[in-house]
N, CA, C and O atoms as CSV, one atom per row, in Angstrom:
chain,resi,resn,atom,element,x,y,z
A,1,UNK,N,N,-62.755,-32.536,-8.150
A,1,UNK,CA,C,-63.327,-31.882,-9.298
A,1,UNK,C,C,-62.767,-32.547,-10.553
A,1,UNK,O,O,-61.550,-32.664,-10.697
A,2,UNK,N,N,-63.631,-32.980,-11.456
A,2,UNK,CA,C,-63.179,-33.669,-12.662
A,2,UNK,C,C,-62.877,-32.660,-13.766
A,2,UNK,O,O,-63.494,-31.599,-13.866
A,3,UNK,N,N,-61.923,-33.030,-14.571
A,3,UNK,CA,C,-61.522,-32.189,-15.695
A,3,UNK,C,C,-62.338,-32.611,-16.921
A,3,UNK,O,O,-62.407,-33.794,-17.253
A,4,UNK,N,N,-62.948,-31.640,-17.582
A,4,UNK,CA,C,-63.731,-31.913,-18.784
A,4,UNK,C,C,-62.798,-32.044,-19.974
A,4,UNK,O,O,-61.892,-31.230,-20.153
A,5,UNK,N,N,-63.020,-33.064,-20.783
A,5,UNK,CA,C,-62.215,-33.285,-21.975
A,5,UNK,C,C,-62.919,-32.643,-23.167
A,5,UNK,O,O,-63.962,-33.123,-23.612
A,6,UNK,N,N,-62.355,-31.575,-23.670
A,6,UNK,CA,C,-62.937,-30.859,-24.795
A,6,UNK,C,C,-62.339,-31.272,-26.135
A,6,UNK,O,O,-62.694,-30.709,-27.170
A,7,UNK,N,N,-61.435,-32.251,-26.125
A,7,UNK,CA,C,-60.792,-32.629,-27.372
A,7,UNK,C,C,-61.738,-33.432,-28.257
A,7,UNK,O,O,-62.664,-34.093,-27.788
A,8,UNK,N,N,-61.469,-33.348,-29.537
A,8,UNK,CA,C,-62.268,-34.048,-30.537
A,8,UNK,C,C,-61.317,-34.843,-31.433
A,8,UNK,O,O,-60.356,-34.286,-31.965
A,9,UNK,N,N,-61.575,-36.120,-31.598
A,9,UNK,CA,C,-60.703,-36.941,-32.434
A,9,UNK,C,C,-60.594,-36.403,-33.852
A,9,UNK,O,O,-59.501,-36.378,-34.419
A,10,UNK,N,N,-61.701,-35.974,-34.431
A,10,UNK,CA,C,-61.654,-35.485,-35.811
A,10,UNK,C,C,-60.884,-34.168,-35.903
A,10,UNK,O,O,-60.160,-33.943,-36.873
A,11,UNK,N,N,-61.032,-33.308,-34.913
A,11,UNK,CA,C,-60.281,-32.051,-34.943
A,11,UNK,C,C,-58.799,-32.298,-34.714
A,11,UNK,O,O,-57.961,-31.644,-35.333
A,12,UNK,N,N,-58.468,-33.228,-33.838
A,12,UNK,CA,C,-57.066,-33.568,-33.619
A,12,UNK,C,C,-56.453,-34.169,-34.889
A,12,UNK,O,O,-55.298,-33.900,-35.217
A,13,UNK,N,N,-57.235,-34.981,-35.593
A,13,UNK,CA,C,-56.764,-35.608,-36.828
A,13,UNK,C,C,-56.488,-34.564,-37.913
A,13,UNK,O,O,-55.485,-34.653,-38.620
A,14,UNK,N,N,-57.367,-33.586,-38.044
A,14,UNK,CA,C,-57.160,-32.571,-39.085
A,14,UNK,C,C,-55.960,-31.681,-38.737
A,14,UNK,O,O,-55.249,-31.222,-39.630
A,15,UNK,N,N,-55.739,-31.442,-37.457
A,15,UNK,CA,C,-54.544,-30.687,-37.061
A,15,UNK,C,C,-53.277,-31.484,-37.369
A,15,UNK,O,O,-52.291,-30.921,-37.844
A,16,UNK,N,N,-53.299,-32.792,-37.100
A,16,UNK,CA,C,-52.151,-33.641,-37.457
A,16,UNK,C,C,-51.941,-33.638,-38.964
A,16,UNK,O,O,-50.803,-33.638,-39.433
A,17,UNK,N,N,-53.026,-33.634,-39.722
A,17,UNK,CA,C,-52.931,-33.584,-41.178
A,17,UNK,C,C,-52.196,-32.329,-41.613
A,17,UNK,O,O,-51.315,-32.388,-42.470
A,18,UNK,N,N,-52.551,-31.201,-41.029
A,18,UNK,CA,C,-51.858,-29.944,-41.353
A,18,UNK,C,C,-50.372,-30.066,-41.033
A,18,UNK,O,O,-49.528,-29.681,-41.842
A,19,UNK,N,N,-50.055,-30.592,-39.874
A,19,UNK,CA,C,-48.653,-30.658,-39.453
A,19,UNK,C,C,-47.815,-31.563,-40.341
A,19,UNK,O,O,-46.657,-31.244,-40.611
A,20,UNK,N,N,-48.367,-32.690,-40.805
A,20,UNK,CA,C,-47.568,-33.581,-41.655
A,20,UNK,C,C,-47.346,-32.990,-43.038
A,20,UNK,O,O,-46.440,-33.421,-43.751
A,21,UNK,N,N,-48.147,-32.022,-43.427
A,21,UNK,CA,C,-48.006,-31.418,-44.751
A,21,UNK,C,C,-46.869,-30.399,-44.819
A,21,UNK,O,O,-46.411,-30.059,-45.910
A,22,UNK,N,N,-46.412,-29.912,-43.674
A,22,UNK,CA,C,-45.279,-28.986,-43.673
A,22,UNK,C,C,-44.054,-29.698,-44.234
A,22,UNK,O,O,-43.775,-30.846,-43.886
A,23,UNK,N,N,-43.329,-29.007,-45.103
A,23,UNK,CA,C,-42.141,-29.574,-45.717
A,23,UNK,C,C,-42.417,-30.242,-47.056
A,23,UNK,O,O,-41.502,-30.769,-47.690
A,24,UNK,N,N,-43.669,-30.221,-47.486
A,24,UNK,CA,C,-44.045,-30.840,-48.762
A,24,UNK,C,C,-44.706,-29.804,-49.674
A,24,UNK,O,O,-45.681,-30.104,-50.362
A,25,UNK,N,N,-44.168,-28.592,-49.672
A,25,UNK,CA,C,-44.783,-27.479,-50.379
A,25,UNK,C,C,-44.630,-27.561,-51.901
A,25,UNK,O,O,-45.419,-26.955,-52.626
A,26,UNK,N,N,-43.648,-28.285,-52.388
A,26,UNK,CA,C,-43.413,-28.345,-53.829
A,26,UNK,C,C,-44.243,-29.454,-54.476
A,26,UNK,O,O,-45.056,-29.182,-55.359
A,27,UNK,N,N,-44.047,-30.681,-54.051
A,27,UNK,CA,C,-44.750,-31.804,-54.669
A,27,UNK,C,C,-45.984,-32.259,-53.905
A,27,UNK,O,O,-46.771,-33.051,-54.423
A,28,UNK,N,N,-46.164,-31.773,-52.688
A,28,UNK,CA,C,-47.328,-32.160,-51.907
A,28,UNK,C,C,-47.323,-33.623,-51.522
A,28,UNK,O,O,-46.323,-34.322,-51.683
A,29,UNK,N,N,-48.438,-34.067,-51.019
A,29,UNK,CA,C,-48.608,-35.461,-50.605
A,29,UNK,C,C,-49.899,-36.009,-51.191
A,29,UNK,O,O,-50.889,-35.290,-51.328
A,30,UNK,N,N,-49.876,-37.288,-51.534
A,30,UNK,CA,C,-51.091,-37.961,-51.977
A,30,UNK,C,C,-51.930,-38.294,-50.737
A,30,UNK,O,O,-51.378,-38.422,-49.644
A,31,UNK,N,N,-53.240,-38.435,-50.887
A,31,UNK,CA,C,-54.078,-38.778,-49.732
A,31,UNK,C,C,-53.612,-40.037,-49.002
A,31,UNK,O,O,-53.691,-40.107,-47.776
A,32,UNK,N,N,-53.133,-41.022,-49.743
A,32,UNK,CA,C,-52.636,-42.246,-49.098
A,32,UNK,C,C,-51.428,-41.984,-48.224
A,32,UNK,O,O,-51.294,-42.572,-47.151
A,33,UNK,N,N,-50.543,-41.101,-48.678
A,33,UNK,CA,C,-49.383,-40.733,-47.868
A,33,UNK,C,C,-49.820,-40.010,-46.602
A,33,UNK,O,O,-49.318,-40.280,-45.511
A,34,UNK,N,N,-50.765,-39.082,-46.764
A,34,UNK,CA,C,-51.283,-38.354,-45.600
A,34,UNK,C,C,-51.892,-39.340,-44.619
A,34,UNK,O,O,-51.649,-39.254,-43.415
A,35,UNK,N,N,-52.672,-40.263,-45.123
A,35,UNK,CA,C,-53.329,-41.270,-44.288
A,35,UNK,C,C,-52.312,-42.037,-43.450
A,35,UNK,O,O,-52.499,-42.214,-42.247
A,36,UNK,N,N,-51.232,-42.494,-44.091
A,36,UNK,CA,C,-50.202,-43.253,-43.378
A,36,UNK,C,C,-49.489,-42.402,-42.338
A,36,UNK,O,O,-49.258,-42.847,-41.214
A,37,UNK,N,N,-49.139,-41.170,-42.719
A,37,UNK,CA,C,-48.407,-40.299,-41.799
A,37,UNK,C,C,-49.236,-39.898,-40.587
A,37,UNK,O,O,-48.709,-39.755,-39.483
A,38,UNK,N,N,-50.528,-39.720,-40.798
A,38,UNK,CA,C,-51.415,-39.313,-39.704
A,38,UNK,C,C,-51.881,-40.524,-38.898
A,38,UNK,O,O,-52.201,-40.409,-37.715
A,39,UNK,N,N,-51.915,-41.681,-39.552
A,39,UNK,CA,C,-52.420,-42.878,-38.884
A,39,UNK,C,C,-53.938,-42.954,-38.953
A,39,UNK,O,O,-54.585,-43.409,-38.009
A,40,UNK,N,N,-54.506,-42.510,-40.068
A,40,UNK,CA,C,-55.962,-42.525,-40.226
A,40,UNK,C,C,-56.322,-43.312,-41.479
A,40,UNK,O,O,-55.445,-43.759,-42.219
A,41,UNK,N,N,-57.591,-43.473,-41.703
A,41,UNK,CA,C,-58.056,-44.187,-42.889
A,41,UNK,C,C,-57.930,-43.287,-44.117
A,41,UNK,O,O,-57.926,-42.064,-43.985
A,42,UNK,N,N,-57.827,-43.879,-45.309
A,42,UNK,CA,C,-57.776,-43.065,-46.530
A,42,UNK,C,C,-59.011,-42.186,-46.697
A,42,UNK,O,O,-58.895,-41.053,-47.165
A,43,UNK,N,N,-60.186,-42.679,-46.326
A,43,UNK,CA,C,-61.396,-41.852,-46.466
A,43,UNK,C,C,-61.353,-40.659,-45.522
A,43,UNK,O,O,-61.791,-39.570,-45.891
A,44,UNK,N,N,-60.836,-40.840,-44.315
A,44,UNK,CA,C,-60.700,-39.702,-43.398
A,44,UNK,C,C,-59.687,-38.699,-43.930
A,44,UNK,O,O,-59.893,-37.491,-43.821
A,45,UNK,N,N,-58.595,-39.194,-44.506
A,45,UNK,CA,C,-57.584,-38.286,-45.052
A,45,UNK,C,C,-58.184,-37.459,-46.182
A,45,UNK,O,O,-57.960,-36.251,-46.251
A,46,UNK,N,N,-58.938,-38.094,-47.061
A,46,UNK,CA,C,-59.576,-37.373,-48.172
A,46,UNK,C,C,-60.561,-36.338,-47.645
A,46,UNK,O,O,-60.607,-35.215,-48.148
A,47,UNK,N,N,-61.339,-36.700,-46.646
A,47,UNK,CA,C,-62.312,-35.772,-46.046
A,47,UNK,C,C,-61.593,-34.600,-45.378
A,47,UNK,O,O,-62.001,-33.449,-45.530
A,48,UNK,N,N,-60.529,-34.894,-44.643
A,48,UNK,CA,C,-59.786,-33.833,-43.960
A,48,UNK,C,C,-59.131,-32.885,-44.961
A,48,UNK,O,O,-59.138,-31.670,-44.763
A,49,UNK,N,N,-58.571,-33.431,-46.028
A,49,UNK,CA,C,-57.958,-32.590,-47.057
A,49,UNK,C,C,-58.997,-31.702,-47.729
A,49,UNK,O,O,-58.725,-30.536,-48.013
A,50,UNK,N,N,-60.182,-32.244,-47.984
A,50,UNK,CA,C,-61.258,-31.437,-48.574
A,50,UNK,C,C,-61.644,-30.292,-47.651
A,50,UNK,O,O,-61.906,-29.183,-48.115
A,51,UNK,N,N,-61.683,-30.551,-46.353
A,51,UNK,CA,C,-62.012,-29.490,-45.400
A,51,UNK,C,C,-60.903,-28.444,-45.321
A,51,UNK,O,O,-61.183,-27.253,-45.178
A,52,UNK,N,N,-59.653,-28.880,-45.412
A,52,UNK,CA,C,-58.544,-27.923,-45.403
A,52,UNK,C,C,-58.567,-27.054,-46.659
A,52,UNK,O,O,-58.249,-25.866,-46.598
A,53,UNK,N,N,-58.939,-27.634,-47.783
A,53,UNK,CA,C,-59.081,-26.840,-49.009
A,53,UNK,C,C,-60.212,-25.832,-48.850
A,53,UNK,O,O,-60.062,-24.664,-49.209
A,54,UNK,N,N,-61.325,-26.274,-48.321
A,54,UNK,CA,C,-62.478,-25.375,-48.119
A,54,UNK,C,C,-62.118,-24.204,-47.219
A,54,UNK,O,O,-62.616,-23.095,-47.410
A,55,UNK,N,N,-61.248,-24.447,-46.233
A,55,UNK,CA,C,-60.826,-23.389,-45.311
A,55,UNK,C,C,-59.712,-22.521,-45.891
A,55,UNK,O,O,-59.331,-21.518,-45.287
A,56,UNK,N,N,-59.185,-22.897,-47.058
A,56,UNK,CA,C,-58.104,-22.130,-47.666
A,56,UNK,C,C,-56.738,-22.482,-47.125
A,56,UNK,O,O,-55.764,-21.782,-47.404
A,57,UNK,N,N,-56.645,-23.557,-46.353
A,57,UNK,CA,C,-55.386,-23.945,-45.720
A,57,UNK,C,C,-54.567,-24.872,-46.609
A,57,UNK,O,O,-53.341,-24.903,-46.506
A,58,UNK,N,N,-55.231,-25.624,-47.477
A,58,UNK,CA,C,-54.542,-26.539,-48.391
A,58,UNK,C,C,-55.016,-26.276,-49.811
A,58,UNK,O,O,-56.025,-25.610,-50.042
A,59,UNK,N,N,-54.251,-26.824,-50.762
A,59,UNK,CA,C,-54.604,-26.699,-52.170
A,59,UNK,C,C,-54.079,-27.916,-52.920
A,59,UNK,O,O,-53.237,-28.659,-52.416
A,60,UNK,N,N,-54.593,-28.106,-54.137
A,60,UNK,CA,C,-54.088,-29.181,-54.995
A,60,UNK,C,C,-52.839,-28.694,-55.706
A,60,UNK,O,O,-52.748,-27.523,-56.074
A,61,UNK,N,N,-51.883,-29.579,-55.900
A,61,UNK,CA,C,-50.666,-29.278,-56.649
A,61,UNK,C,C,-50.982,-29.485,-58.127
A,61,UNK,O,O,-51.363,-30.588,-58.521
A,62,UNK,N,N,-50.833,-28.446,-58.955
A,62,UNK,CA,C,-51.245,-28.558,-60.360
A,62,UNK,C,C,-50.561,-29.676,-61.152
A,62,UNK,O,O,-51.216,-30.333,-61.960
A,63,UNK,N,N,-49.271,-29.907,-60.944
A,63,UNK,CA,C,-48.546,-30.849,-61.805
A,63,UNK,C,C,-48.719,-32.319,-61.437
A,63,UNK,O,O,-48.371,-33.190,-62.234
A,64,UNK,N,N,-49.250,-32.619,-60.245
A,64,UNK,CA,C,-49.396,-34.032,-59.882
A,64,UNK,C,C,-50.687,-34.353,-59.118
A,64,UNK,O,O,-50.921,-35.508,-58.763
A,65,UNK,N,N,-51.508,-33.360,-58.867
A,65,UNK,CA,C,-52.799,-33.540,-58.188
A,65,UNK,C,C,-52.687,-33.963,-56.727
A,65,UNK,O,O,-53.676,-34.401,-56.139
A,66,UNK,N,N,-51.498,-33.842,-56.127
A,66,UNK,CA,C,-51.342,-34.072,-54.692
A,66,UNK,C,C,-51.879,-32.869,-53.927
A,66,UNK,O,O,-52.433,-31.943,-54.521
A,67,UNK,N,N,-51.716,-32.886,-52.628
A,67,UNK,CA,C,-52.180,-31.809,-51.763
A,67,UNK,C,C,-50.993,-31.190,-51.039
A,67,UNK,O,O,-50.053,-31.884,-50.651
A,68,UNK,N,N,-51.050,-29.877,-50.865
A,68,UNK,CA,C,-50.030,-29.164,-50.107
A,68,UNK,C,C,-50.698,-28.030,-49.344
A,68,UNK,O,O,-51.842,-27.666,-49.615
A,69,UNK,N,N,-49.961,-27.481,-48.389
A,69,UNK,CA,C,-50.460,-26.309,-47.680
A,69,UNK,C,C,-50.504,-25.137,-48.639
A,69,UNK,O,O,-49.636,-24.998,-49.501
A,70,UNK,N,N,-51.501,-24.305,-48.493
A,70,UNK,CA,C,-51.602,-23.116,-49.336
A,70,UNK,C,C,-50.656,-22.038,-48.799
A,70,UNK,O,O,-50.164,-22.155,-47.677
A,71,UNK,N,N,-50.401,-21.008,-49.576
A,71,UNK,CA,C,-49.544,-19.914,-49.104
A,71,UNK,C,C,-50.119,-19.164,-47.895
A,71,UNK,O,O,-49.394,-18.418,-47.237
A,72,UNK,N,N,-51.391,-19.351,-47.598
A,72,UNK,CA,C,-52.022,-18.592,-46.518
A,72,UNK,C,C,-51.295,-18.766,-45.181
A,72,UNK,O,O,-51.115,-17.790,-44.453
A,73,UNK,N,N,-50.876,-19.986,-44.848
A,73,UNK,CA,C,-50.209,-20.185,-43.556
A,73,UNK,C,C,-48.876,-19.450,-43.497
A,73,UNK,O,O,-48.526,-18.871,-42.468
A,74,UNK,N,N,-48.135,-19.472,-44.598
A,74,UNK,CA,C,-46.883,-18.717,-44.647
A,74,UNK,C,C,-47.124,-17.227,-44.512
A,74,UNK,O,O,-46.369,-16.519,-43.845
A,75,UNK,N,N,-48.184,-16.759,-45.150
A,75,UNK,CA,C,-48.526,-15.339,-45.057
A,75,UNK,C,C,-48.919,-14.964,-43.631
A,75,UNK,O,O,-48.551,-13.896,-43.143
A,76,UNK,N,N,-49.659,-15.833,-42.972
A,76,UNK,CA,C,-50.039,-15.578,-41.569
A,76,UNK,C,C,-48.809,-15.590,-40.671
A,76,UNK,O,O,-48.707,-14.788,-39.742
A,77,UNK,N,N,-47.871,-16.500,-40.947
A,77,UNK,CA,C,-46.636,-16.547,-40.163
A,77,UNK,C,C,-45.832,-15.264,-40.350
A,77,UNK,O,O,-45.258,-14.742,-39.395
A,78,UNK,N,N,-45.793,-14.761,-41.575
A,78,UNK,CA,C,-45.085,-13.513,-41.835
A,78,UNK,C,C,-45.741,-12.345,-41.093
A,78,UNK,O,O,-45.053,-11.443,-40.615
A,79,UNK,N,N,-47.069,-12.365,-41.000
A,79,UNK,CA,C,-47.768,-11.311,-40.253
A,79,UNK,C,C,-47.390,-11.358,-38.779
A,79,UNK,O,O,-47.241,-10.315,-38.143
A,80,UNK,N,N,-47.235,-12.557,-38.235
A,80,UNK,CA,C,-46.804,-12.696,-36.839
A,80,UNK,C,C,-45.418,-12.089,-36.663
A,80,UNK,O,O,-45.183,-11.321,-35.730
A,81,UNK,N,N,-44.498,-12.436,-37.566
A,81,UNK,CA,C,-43.134,-11.898,-37.469
A,81,UNK,C,C,-43.113,-10.386,-37.611
A,81,UNK,O,O,-42.341,-9.712,-36.928
A,82,UNK,N,N,-43.945,-9.845,-38.485
A,82,UNK,CA,C,-44.041,-8.395,-38.651
A,82,UNK,C,C,-44.500,-7.739,-37.350
A,82,UNK,O,O,-43.958,-6.712,-36.941
A,83,UNK,N,N,-45.498,-8.336,-36.705
A,83,UNK,CA,C,-45.989,-7.782,-35.437
A,83,UNK,C,C,-44.952,-7.894,-34.327
A,83,UNK,O,O,-44.832,-6.994,-33.496
A,84,UNK,N,N,-44.207,-8.989,-34.309
A,84,UNK,CA,C,-43.148,-9.139,-33.304
A,84,UNK,C,C,-42.066,-8.083,-33.535
A,84,UNK,O,O,-41.579,-7.474,-32.582
A,85,UNK,N,N,-41.690,-7.867,-34.792
A,85,UNK,CA,C,-40.686,-6.832,-35.106
A,85,UNK,C,C,-41.178,-5.448,-34.693
A,85,UNK,O,O,-40.415,-4.646,-34.155
A,86,UNK,N,N,-42.447,-5.174,-34.946
A,86,UNK,CA,C,-43.028,-3.877,-34.568
A,86,UNK,C,C,-42.982,-3.701,-33.041
A,86,UNK,O,O,-42.643,-2.630,-32.538
A,87,UNK,N,N,-43.327,-4.766,-32.325
A,87,UNK,CA,C,-43.295,-4.690,-30.856
A,87,UNK,C,C,-41.864,-4.526,-30.353
A,87,UNK,O,O,-41.623,-3.795,-29.392
A,88,UNK,N,N,-40.915,-5.202,-30.996
A,88,UNK,CA,C,-39.512,-5.080,-30.587
A,88,UNK,C,C,-39.020,-3.648,-30.777
A,88,UNK,O,O,-38.279,-3.128,-29.942
A,89,UNK,N,N,-39.432,-3.010,-31.875
A,89,UNK,CA,C,-39.042,-1.601,-32.089
A,89,UNK,C,C,-39.621,-0.711,-30.993
A,89,UNK,O,O,-38.948,0.201,-30.514
A,90,UNK,N,N,-40.864,-0.970,-30.595
A,90,UNK,CA,C,-41.477,-0.167,-29.525
A,90,UNK,C,C,-40.735,-0.363,-28.212
A,90,UNK,O,O,-40.522,0.595,-27.469
A,91,UNK,N,N,-40.340,-1.599,-27.920
A,91,UNK,CA,C,-39.583,-1.867,-26.694
A,91,UNK,C,C,-38.236,-1.156,-26.761
A,91,UNK,O,O,-37.812,-0.536,-25.786
A,92,UNK,N,N,-37.561,-1.242,-27.908
A,92,UNK,CA,C,-36.269,-0.564,-28.066
A,92,UNK,C,C,-36.391,0.942,-27.897
A,92,UNK,O,O,-35.557,1.568,-27.242
A,93,UNK,N,N,-37.436,1.530,-28.491
A,93,UNK,CA,C,-37.652,2.971,-28.350
A,93,UNK,C,C,-37.897,3.346,-26.884
A,93,UNK,O,O,-37.378,4.352,-26.401
A,94,UNK,N,N,-38.675,2.546,-26.195
A,94,UNK,CA,C,-38.950,2.808,-24.777
A,94,UNK,C,C,-37.673,2.659,-23.958
A,94,UNK,O,O,-37.401,3.478,-23.079
A,95,UNK,N,N,-36.886,1.619,-24.239
A,95,UNK,CA,C,-35.631,1.412,-23.519
A,95,UNK,C,C,-34.705,2.616,-23.717
A,95,UNK,O,O,-34.073,3.084,-22.771
A,96,UNK,N,N,-34.634,3.105,-24.946
A,96,UNK,CA,C,-33.784,4.258,-25.219
A,96,UNK,C,C,-34.259,5.483,-24.450
A,96,UNK,O,O,-33.441,6.259,-23.958
A,97,UNK,N,N,-35.565,5.665,-24.343
A,97,UNK,CA,C,-36.074,6.811,-23.595
A,97,UNK,C,C,-35.696,6.732,-22.121
A,97,UNK,O,O,-35.386,7.748,-21.500
A,98,UNK,N,N,-35.723,5.516,-21.558
A,98,UNK,CA,C,-35.424,5.366,-20.149
A,98,UNK,C,C,-33.941,5.305,-19.827
A,98,UNK,O,O,-33.551,5.528,-18.681
A,99,UNK,N,N,-33.116,5.010,-20.806
A,99,UNK,CA,C,-31.690,4.903,-20.538
A,99,UNK,C,C,-30.903,6.095,-21.060
A,99,UNK,O,O,-29.696,6.185,-20.835
A,100,UNK,N,N,-31.564,7.001,-21.746
A,100,UNK,CA,C,-30.902,8.194,-22.267
A,100,UNK,C,C,-30.489,9.084,-21.104
A,100,UNK,O,O,-31.268,9.292,-20.173
A,101,UNK,N,N,-29.296,9.597,-21.148
A,101,UNK,CA,C,-28.860,10.545,-20.119
A,101,UNK,C,C,-29.051,11.961,-20.622
A,101,UNK,O,O,-28.863,12.242,-21.806
A,102,UNK,N,N,-29.417,12.832,-19.735
A,102,UNK,CA,C,-29.661,14.223,-20.126
A,102,UNK,C,C,-28.516,15.128,-19.757
A,102,UNK,O,O,-28.570,16.330,-20.021
């Protein structure tokens, strides 16, 4: 039985673009820098950055016109941590109910 390959080069490239942008939240990266870090052409980097902006994942840096990740990803990460904390409290409450002596 053969395995179907569902990967897409353009989708993999845009995901790599997102990953290389982490750590550049203050000054961002120029499209040429993104291109080099991802290993893609400058036109692909510009296209990918435009798509990330359209999705709300990236934004332009006002003071230098570079690109950076938008606050949305940080906010989504915080929501994950909030849900994990909520689940941990539920587990702790359940553990206390089962280990309480009467």
